[in-house]
N, C-alpha and C positions, 0 to 999 in steps of 0.2 A: 609667739607661735600659738599659744593657747587662746589668745584673743581671736586670732584668725579662725581657729577651729570652732570656737564658740559662736562666732558670727555665722560661719558656714552651717553649723548645727541648727541654729535658730532658723536660718533661711530654708534649709531642707525640710524642717518640721512644718513650716508654713506653706511651702511651694509644692512639695511632692504630690499631695492629694489632687492637685489640679491636672495631673496627667494620668489619673486612674482610668478614665474612660478612653477607650481606643479611638473614638471619633473626635477627641479634643486634645490630643497630646501636644499639638502645636501651641496650645494656650499656656504651657508651662514656661515658655520664654518670658512673656510679660509677667506671669505670676512670680517667676524667680526674681526678676528685677525688683518688683514691688516688695517681695518678701525680704530681699537683701536690704532694701532701704528701711523696712520696719525693724529688721534685726540690728542694724547699726544704731538706730534711734533708741531701741529698747535697751541695748547693751550700754549705750552712753548714759542713759538716764539712771541705770542701775549700777554705774561704775563704782560709786562709793559705798554701796550697800550689798553685801552678800545675800542678805535675807530677801531683798527685792529681786535680786537676780535668780534666786532659788524659786521664788513665787512665780516670776515670769516664765522661767523654764518649765516649771511643773504644769502651769496652765497650757502652754503650747504643746507639751508632751502628751497631756491628757487628751486635748483636742485631736492631735495627730493619731493617737491610739484609737480613739473612738471612730474617727473617719475611716481609718484602715479597717477596723473591725466591721463597720457597717458595709464597707465596700466588699469585703470578703464574703459576707453572708447575704447581702441584699443588692450588691452591684451599685451602691449609691454612696455619695458623700453625705455630710450632715446638711442635706438640702431640706426644703420645706416639707416634703413628704415624710422624711424621717422625723423631723421635729414635731410635726403634727401627730404622727403615730405615738411618739413619746408622751406628748401632752394628753392624748386620748387613752393611754394605757391605764387600766385599773389594776388592783392587787392581784386578781385572778390571772390576768394576762401577764403580769410581771412574773408570777410563778411559772407560767407556761414558757415564757421567753427564756428564763434561766435554765429550765430543765432541757429545753430543746437546743439552745445555742451556746449558753455560757458554760455549761458543764460538760460539753462534748470534749472528746480527746483533743481535737484540733484546737479548740478554744483555750483549753487549759495549757497546752503547749505554747500557744501564742502569748498568753498572759505571763507565763514564766519567763519567756524571752524578753517581753516588754519590761517586766520588773527588773530583770538583771541589767538590761541596757540603761534603764533609768538610774540605777545605783551607780554604774560605772561612769556614766557621763556626769552625773551630779557630783561625784566625789573627785574625779580627776580633771574635769574641764570647767564646769559651771561655777564651782566655789573657789577656783584659783584666784590668785592675786592679780588685779588689773590696775595697779597704781601708776603704771607708766602710759596710761591711755592718752592717745592723741598728742604725743610730744612733738611730732614733726608737722610743720605747717603745710607742706605739700600734700601729705596724707590727709590732713584735716580738710583741705579744699576738695580733694577727690571724694572723700567719704561724704561730705556735705552735698556735693553735686549728685552723687548716686542716691542719697537719701531723698532729696527734694524731687529729683526726676522720677524715682520710683513711686513716691506718694502721689505725684501728679498724673501718673499713667491713666487712671480711670477717667480723667477729664480731658486728656490730651487727644487731639484729632489724629491719632495714629492709624495708618492703613492696615490694621490687623485686628484680630479678635483679642480681647483682653481676658486673661485667665484670672479666676478668683483664688486668692490665698485662703487658707483656713479661716482667718479672721473675717475676711470678706464674705465667705460662704455662710458662716454662722450669722453675721449681720443681715445678709440677704434673707436667710431663712426666717429669722425673728421678724423682720419687716414684712415679709410676705404673709406669714401666719397671722400677724396682727391686722393685716388688711382684710382678712376674711370678714371680719365683723362689719366692715363698711357695707357689705351686701344687705345686712339686716335692715338698714334704713330704706334702701331701695325696694326691698321686698314689702315692707310695711306700706310704703307709698303706693304700691301696685294693687294692694288689696281692694281699694276703692275703685280701681279702674276696671275690674272684672264685671262684665254684664252678661247675664244669661239670656240667650235668644230662644232656646227651646229646652224644656225639661218635661219628661213624660210623667204620667200619673203614677201613683204608688203601685197600682195593680199592674202596670206595664213594666215596672222597673225590677230587675232581679237584684239579688244580694250579690255584691261583688267582693271578692276576697283577693287581696294582693299579698302573696307570701314572698318575702325577700330572703333568700338563703345566703350563706356565707362560705367563701373559699371552696366552691364546688367545682372540682375538675370533672367535666362531663364524661371524659374517657374512662372514668371509674364507675360509671353508671351502666347497668344492664340495659337501660333504655336507649343508650347510644352505642351498644354493641360490645360492652365489656364482658369478658368471659366468665367472671365470677358473678354469682347471684346476689348483687348488692341492692337490687330494687324489686324484691319479691311482691310487695304490696301494690306499688304503682303499676307494675307490669300486668296485673290482673284487672285493672280498671277498664271498664268498657268504653266510657266516653272520655278517654285521655288522649289529647292531641300533643304530639311531640314535635316541636319546631327544631329543624335540623341546622339552621344557619343563623343562629342568634349570636350576637357579639356584644361585649361590654366595651365602652370607650375608655375604660380606666381600670387600673389594678389596685385602686385605693378606695376603701369603703366610704370615707367621708365625701369623696368626689362622686362615687356611684350614687350615694343618697341624694346628692344635689341634682343629678340627672333624673332620678326617679321621682323626686318630689316637686320639681319645677318643670317648666316647659323648655328648659335650656337644651340646646343641641350641641354636640361636639363638632358639628359642621357649621361654621360661621355664616355660610350663605343662607341657612334657614333659621338661624338663631336670632329671632326677632323679639322674643318675650321671655328672656331668661329669668326674670324676677317674678313671674306669675307662678303661684303655688298650685299644684294639682288639687290638694284637699280643699283649698279655698273655693275652687270651681264647684266641687261636689257639695260643699256646704251651702253655697249660694243657689245651687239647684235643688235645695231642700232634701239632700241626703243626710242620713245619720252617718257620722264618720268616727271610727274608733281606731286608735293606734296602739299596738302592743309590741314592745321592743325588749328583747331579752338581752340586749347588750348595754343599753343606756336608758335610764329613766329621766324624766324631765327635770332640769335644773331651773333656776330662776332666770337663766340667760345672763347676758353681760359679757364683758371683754375677757373674763377668765373661763368662759364656757367653751371647751374645745371638743365636746362630744360630737359624734358624727351628725347629730341632728341639731347642732347649736342654732341654726337659722330657724328652727321651728319652736324654740323655747321661750323667746320673749312673750310676755303676757298677751299683747294684742294679736300677735301672729298665732299663738297657740289657741286662743279663743276663736279665731277666724277659721281655723283648720279642723279642730277636733271637738267632739262631744265627750270623748272619754280617752284617757291615757293610763297606762299601768304605772304603778309606783314600786314594783318589786321585780327583781330578776332572779333567775335560778341557775344552778350549775348545769343542769341538763334541760334541753328544750322540751322534752316530754313532760317534765314536771311543770315547766312554765305553761304549756298548753293545758294540762289538766287543771291547773289552778285558775286560769283565766277564761276557759272555754264557756263558763256560765255568763261571762261578761260580753261575749261576742254579740253583735247585732244580727238577729235572724229575720227581722221584718224586711219586707220588700223595700227597696230604695235605701239600702244601707251599703256602706263601704267599710270593710275591715282591712286594715293594713297590719301585717305581722312580720316582724324582723327577727329572724332566728340567729342563734350562735353558730349553727350549722357545723361545718367541718373545719372551723378556725383552728389553725395549728397551735400547739401540738394536739393532734387528733385524738390521742389516747385520753385526753381530758374531756372529750365531747360525748362520751357514751357511758352509761352505768354498767355495773356488773351484769352479766347475762348476755351481752352483745359481743363477746370475744369469739365470734364465729370463725374468723379467718386468722391464720397464723402464717409465719414465714414460709412454711412448707407449701402453702397454697400459691405462693408467688413463684411461678416457674420461669425464672430468669437467671441465666448463668453469668450475666454481666454485672450482677450486684452481689454485695457481701451480705452476710446474715443480718447485720444491723439495718441495712437499707431495706431489705425485704420485710423485716419486722415493722418498720415505719410505714411501709406501703400497706401491710396487713391492718395496722391500726387505722390508717386512713379509710380503708375499705370497710372496717367495722363502723367507723363514724358515718360513712355514707349509708350503710345499712340502717343505722339508727335514725339518720335523717329521713330515710324513706318511711320508716315507721311513724315518725313525727308528722310528716306531711299526710300520711294515711289517716292519722288521728284527726287532723284538721278537716280532711275530706269527710270523715264520718260525722263530724259535728254539723256539717251542712248538707248531708246526703238527702235529707227529707225536705229540703227547701228549694226554692227557685234560685239556684246559685251557680255562679261560675267562679272558679278558683284559678288564678294565674300564679304560677311559681317560676321564679328565676333566681339566679345567684348574682350577687354584686360583682363578682369576678371569680376566677379560678385560682389554682395553685400549680406549681411544678411539683410533681410527685414521682421524681426519678423516671419520667416517661421517655425522655429523650437521651441522646448520646452524651449530653453534658452531665447527666446524673445530678440534677439540681433539685433541691427540696425548698419549697417556699416560693416567694415572689422576688423578682428583681425590679429595680427602679432605675435602670440605665437607659430608658427610652428606646430599648432595642426592639426592632421588628423581626427578630429572628423567628424562624418557623416554630420552634419549640415554645417560645413565649406566646405567640399568637394562638397556637393550638391549645395550650394548657391553661393559660391565664385569661386570655381575652375571649376565646370561644366559650360560651357558657351554656348550661342547661336551661331550657325554657319550655315549659309544658303548661297546657291549659286543660283543666278538668271541668266537665259540665254535668250537673245533676240530671236525672231523668226528667224532672219537672222543667228545667231550663230547656232541654232539648225539645220537649213537647210544646212549650209556650213560645220559644224563640228559634224555630227551625232555621230561619234565614241566617241568624247570627252563628248558629252552630255550623252550618254548612260553610259560611265564610271563613270561620276559624280553621276548619279542616282543609279548605282549598288554599289557605295561606301558609301552611306548615312548611312548605319548601322555599318560601321567599326569604331573601336576605333581610335580616332585621337587627337594628341596633337598639339596645335597651333604653336609650334616651327617648325613644318614641313610645314607651309604655303609657304615659299619661294620655296620649291621643287614642291608643287602643282602648283604654278604660272609658274615655268619653264616648267612643263609638259604641261599645257594648252597652253603656248606660243611656244611649240616645240623647246625650247632652250636646247642645250647641251653644257656643258663646263667642264673644267678640275676638278672642285670641286663638280661636280654633284654626287648625291647619289640616285639611283633609288629606294632604299628600303624606302625612306622617302616621296615619292609621293603617296598620298592616292588613286589616281586613276590609279596608275601604276600596272602592273602585278607582279612586284617584291616587292610590298609594304609589309613591316613588321612593325607592330605597336611596337614602342619602349617603354620601361618603362618610365612612367611619374614621375619624381622626383619633389616634390614641392620645388621650389627654392626661398630662401630668403637670405638676407645678413647675 
């Protein structure tokens, strides 16, 4: 009896995660058969060794626990997105993750139950005696048939979808993440293929600044109608253009960076040059290019580099993209900007790219003392408890601080011929909908809440007085385009248009300020 329970236990640990997503519950049938075959095989191999059986059970139980935990908090299994986030996480983010997710009341209760079940099953089921294993020949034949049939399911031409067991999901994730680096070779090969057709003189070229925010839910910005005063500085800017219909094609930073730094599109019908790097085009057009990133500094590249800009780090690519990169990061974006603002390029025909920490959760870690303007009493919602309202207030404080940081960047370029483009890589759920969700989900859902809070992003353009005077047609085009639907994967083409750069991979239908602009279909992109 205990053998049967043990087989069933192993099978459930492997198969249950395949049914977590509501749109794929039918996959649990094939996943269960495969898991059953793995369980029989694993239990057979460990029949003579209690230690081996304990090790196998512990591994399966830990994987099951992790998959369940990630699904509870992020709506995802241990898929490539989650694995990539784990590999990209630094010490500061680990601290934030534990404070926000692991030490919550719900998580503590979850882990207490998990540990208790582990002890009970380990003691009463897994380490039981299995000395009479496979005594009956008929049972032998049946179990062998189930085992080989289940293992063969992935390659059998069955007329149904095949669900992943936990082992398959982890293997798929490792394989997918490892394949990222194959892009590097293709990117390097495309550097020599870029040819500049037109590049303006230095006097005609403005200073361009691209500021990439992080985890900015635009519905918490005064610029987009939020009731609290979270954008006091930007709201006062005279030449600030607010784009109302901007959307990100992804909820993952490393994918967003790929869209912003390459000419890749989320719409396969227009995605013809996904390995061409935007900074390479500017460098070849004789722009000075600087990159300041408060999340990741440059590594030496290679297969173990999982940073969001891993594809920019190999020596050949880095030299072809940038004249300068930072080597330090700071806890707060304001300190980061104060330290590096003297390194910004202020001469005409310059491109500065700045990647901030923004409102990356937990929001309380994103602003220094003195920015605790909002408290739970400012969040006038009866459908939330005190803890939830406090977390919203912290996010609003982080948004207020982010407004100050962007204001400081603007001040740095106020006296130059400059245009500053600010957008966020993606948003976050901040308890804005009926589901009361905090953070991002990775369930490929197109629910209204996810679209509104995660994929609809803030996108604003600021122009200096000098830029408005010297480039009135560009300024007017920007103002006239603010109501257009815009996907952030078209940012490189907007930058080319502002810079008056033309090259062999240009696509005039992708510049939002161009006469030939055609909004393409935005496909939500995940791994």
